[in-house]
C-alpha positions in Angstrom: 15.9 15.4 -15.4 19.4 16.3 -14.5 20.1 20.0 -14.6 23.2 21.6 -13.3 22.8 24.1 -10.4 23.6 26.9 -12.9 20.8 25.8 -15.3 18.4 25.3 -12.4 19.2 28.7 -10.9 18.7 30.4 -14.3 15.3 28.8 -14.8 14.2 29.5 -11.3 15.3 33.1 -11.5 13.5 33.6 -14.8 10.3 32.1 -13.4 10.5 34.2 -10.3 10.9 37.3 -12.6 7.8 36.1 -14.4 9.8 35.5 -17.6 7.4 33.7 -20.0 10.3 32.1 -21.9 11.8 30.6 -18.7 8.4 29.4 -17.6 7.8 27.8 -21.0 11.2 26.2 -20.9 10.6 24.7 -17.4 7.2 23.4 -18.5 8.5 21.7 -21.6 11.5 20.3 -19.8 9.5 18.5 -17.2 6.3 17.8 -19.2 6.7 14.2 -20.1 8.3 13.0 -16.8 5.8 14.8 -14.6 2.7 13.8 -16.7 3.9 10.2 -16.2 4.0 10.8 -12.4 0.4 12.0 -12.5 -0.6 9.0 -14.7 0.8 6.7 -12.0 -1.9 8.0 -9.6 -4.9 8.8 -11.7 -7.0 6.4 -13.8 -7.3 8.4 -17.0 -5.3 10.8 -19.0 -7.7 13.7 -18.6 -7.6 13.6 -14.8 -3.8 13.3 -15.0 -3.5 16.3 -17.3 -5.7 18.3 -14.9 -3.5 17.3 -12.0 -0.4 18.1 -14.0 -1.6 21.6 -15.0 -2.7 22.3 -11.4 0.7 21.1 -10.2 2.6 23.3 -12.6 0.5 26.3 -11.5 1.6 25.5 -7.9 5.2 25.2 -9.1 5.0 28.7 -10.7 3.2 30.1 -7.6 5.8 28.8 -5.1 9.0 28.7 -7.2 10.5 31.5 -5.1 10.5 28.9 -2.2 12.8 26.5 -4.1 16.5 26.6 -3.0 19.0 25.0 -5.4 21.4 24.5 -2.5 18.9 22.3 -0.6 17.5 20.1 -3.4 17.2 19.1 -7.0 14.6 21.0 -9.1 13.1 17.9 -10.7 12.7 16.2 -7.3 11.0 19.3 -5.9 8.6 19.5 -8.9 7.9 15.7 -8.7 6.9 16.1 -5.0 4.4 18.8 -6.0 3.0 16.6 -8.8 2.6 13.6 -6.4 0.8 15.7 -3.8 -1.4 17.4 -6.4 -2.3 14.0 -7.9 -3.1 12.7 -4.4 -5.4 15.7 -3.9 -7.1 15.1 -7.2 -7.4 11.4 -6.4 -8.8 12.1 -2.9 -11.5 14.4 -4.4 -12.5 11.7 -6.9 -12.4 8.7 -4.5 -14.2 7.4 -1.5 -11.7 5.4 0.6 -13.2 2.7 2.7 -12.5 3.5 6.3 -11.8 0.0 7.5 -10.7 -1.0 11.0 -8.0 -3.6 10.1 -5.5 -5.1 12.4 -2.0 -5.8 11.3 -1.9 -7.5 7.9 0.8 -10.1 7.2 2.4 -8.9 4.0 4.7 -12.0 3.8 1.9 -14.1 2.3 2.1 -12.1 -1.0 5.6 -12.8 -2.2 6.0 -12.8 -5.9 8.9 -15.0 -7.0 11.7 -13.3 -9.1 11.3 -15.9 -12.0 7.7 -14.6 -12.5 8.9 -11.0 -12.6 11.7 -11.8 -15.0 9.2 -12.9 -17.6 7.2 -9.7 -17.5 7.9 -6.3 -19.1 7.6 -3.1 -17.1 4.6 -1.9 -19.3 2.8 -5.2 -18.5 3.3 -4.6 -14.8 2.0 -1.0 -15.2 -1.0 -2.3 -17.0 -1.7 -4.7 -14.2 -1.3 -1.9 -11.6 -3.8 0.2 -13.5 -6.4 -2.5 -13.2 -6.5 -2.2 -9.4 -9.2 -0.1 -7.8 -8.1 3.5 -7.7 -7.8 3.8 -4.0 -5.8 0.6 -3.8 -3.6 1.7 -6.8 -2.9 5.0 -5.1 -1.8 3.4 -1.8 0.4 0.9 -3.7 2.0 3.7 -5.8 2.7 5.8 -2.7 4.2 2.9 -0.8 6.0 0.9 -3.4 6.9 3.5 -6.1 7.5 6.6 -3.9 8.5 5.0 -0.6 5.9 6.6 1.7 5.3 5.0 5.1 1.7 4.0 6.1 1.7 6.9 8.5 2.5 9.4 5.7 0.0 7.8 3.3 -2.7 7.9 6.0 -2.0 11.6 6.6 -2.0 12.5 2.9 -5.1 10.5 2.0 -6.9 11.2 5.3 -7.4 7.5 6.0 -6.3 5.3 8.9 -2.9 3.5 8.8 -4.9 0.3 9.0 -6.8 1.2 5.9 -3.5 2.0 4.1 -2.1 -1.4 5.1 -5.3 -3.1 3.9 -5.1 -1.4 0.5 -1.4 -2.3 0.1 -2.1 -5.9 1.1 -5.0 -6.0 -1.3 -2.9 -4.6 -4.1 -0.1 -7.2 -3.5 -2.7 -10.0 -3.4 -4.4 -8.9 -6.7 -1.1 -8.1 -8.4 0.3 -11.5 -7.5 -2.6 -13.2 -9.2 -2.4 -10.9 -12.2 1.4 -11.3 -12.6 1.3 -15.1 -12.3 -1.5 -15.3 -14.9 0.4 -13.0 -17.2 3.7 -14.9 -16.7 1.9 -18.2 -17.4 0.4 -16.9 -20.6 3.8 -15.5 -21.7 5.3 -19.0 -21.0 2.7 -20.7 -23.0 3.2 -18.3 -25.9 7.0 -18.9 -25.8 6.4 -22.6 -25.6 4.0 -22.5 -28.6 6.6 -20.4 -30.6 9.3 -22.9 -29.8 7.1 -25.8 -31.1 6.2 -23.9 -34.2 9.8 -23.6 -35.3 
């Protein structure tokens, strides 16, 4: 959501002044995007809505700390939603505390031709089939760019456990994506023969 500094300042000032109209406008403006962020981390819509509402409560409670000169409002809200979703995820999950040595990620390369055949929604569906702990680590690492150290700190797991979950996610996704691509290729081939 791209707001000008003037628009962001107006919304932030209104929220600081406890103006219900400004709060409602901010909520509606970021509802769809931020609910999607929560859905990236949580397995069902109800948990995601709960995290979203808790996140927005945190936004309203700490909006006086936001500085439009130092950042973008949407990015600041997204960060709150990610961390709120992680908190919700952590409360729902039991991460395995594994002692894992370095894992070689190079063995899980997915070729570009496989990815070209898939749609984003198909990839998201495959990501959502991963175990929740593995899915969370994958999202934090791949979608949001967190390091293993940051993930370990946020989820209260070891860096080795974070690496294991990412490796496991890549391994499972590679199999799922290749299966999906093969079935998409067969369907295209069948359609071609039917003409």
